[in-house]
Structures are given as C-alpha cells and as structure tokens.
N, C-alpha and C positions, 0 to 999 in steps of 0.2 A: 407829680406835685399837685395836680388838680384833684387826684383821688384822695390824697392826704388832706387837702384843704376841705374837700367835701365831707370827709369823715369827721374832721374836727368841728365843722359847722353843724353837722348833724348831731353830734354828741352834745354840743352846746345848746341846741334847740331842745333836744329831748331831756336835757338835765333839769329844765324847769317844769317838766310835766309830772303830775302826780305827787306833788309835795303833800305830805300828810297835813290834814286840817285845812287845806285850801278850799276844797269843794265839798260841801255837805252831800252825803248820799241821799238820793230820793227815798221817800217813804215807800215801802213795798206796796201800799194800797193806792198810790198815786196813779199808776197806769190803769188800774181797773176803774178808778174814779173818772179819769179823763175819757175812758172808752165808754162807760155805761151809766155813770151817775151825773156827770157834769151838766148835761142838758136840762135837768130839772133842779138839781140842788144848787147850782151856782146862782140862780135867780129866784129860788124859792117857788118855783112853779107848782101849783096845786097844793101849796102848804108845805112843800119839802123844806126841811130845816137846812139853812145855809151853813156850810162848813165854818166852824169857829163861832157861830152864834150861840153862846152859852145859854142864854135865856130860852131859846127855841129847843135846844137839845136837852135841857135839864129834866123835863118830865119823862122824856124817852130814856135817858140814861138811868133815871131812878128805877126803871123797870128791870134793868140789868142787861148784860150783853146777850144772853140767850133769847130774851124777848125781842131785842133789836134785830138779831139775826132772823128770828122767826118772822118778824114783820117784813123783812126784805124777801125772804124765801116765799112767803105766802101772799104777799101784797097787802096793801092797806087802802081801802076806799077812802077818798075818791081818787087819789092821784098816784099812789105807789103801786106800780104793776108787779105781779108775781115775778120773782127772780130779779127784780130791779133792772130789767133789760139786759141781764148777764146770764143767759141760759146755760153757759158752761161753768159758772161759778159754783164753788162748794160753800158750805157753811163757814169754813175756815177763811175762804176768800172774802165772804161778806164781813166777817169779823175784822179782817185786816183793813178793808175799805172804810168801815165804820170808824175804826181807830184813826185812820187817816183824817176823816172829816172832823172828828173830835179834837185832833191835835192841831188843827189850823188856828191861826191867830185872827 
C-alpha cells in the first residue's frame, strides 16, 4: 500500500512539471554574458553599453553584426579587452551574446 501511495504521489508531483509555456527558455547568450560580459556591461564600466539601452547600442548596431563581433574579438580601447574576456568564444558565440544584450528590455 505504501508503495502504491508513493507512486501516486510521485506521479501527481511530476504531472505539474514541464507544462508547455510555463517557463521561458533562457537565451543561448545568457550564460556567456553572465560568465564573461556582466562585470562590465551590467554597470556600463568604461563606457560599455548596458544591455537593453537602445540609445547606447544604436550607433554600434548601425555598423552591423560583423563590426560588433570584430569589436569584441579585437577589443576596443579604452575598456573593451580583446575577446571580451572569453578566450574560448568563437565569432558565433560573440554574435549570440551580442544578440542577448540587444534583446534585453
């Protein structure tokens, strides 16, 4: 009887998990941002554009994604270090994290 009760309770608890639409999936660039970009971009250190700040991002976005990625890869004086502190990131990773920052509200 205890085993049956346990199975019924387990099924009831698990039934509420994973309902479609309940939890939004994280943006794929979020983990890179949190690991390598947050320390400067969250507070605008050294002129780093804050995620979601459309005015600060506008002139950068106007140059296009290739230019944005090159800025991360090569660095931008005075504050953007080469590779944006993510030495293992590819250009594709940089594009994803840039998209993440641009998508913030």
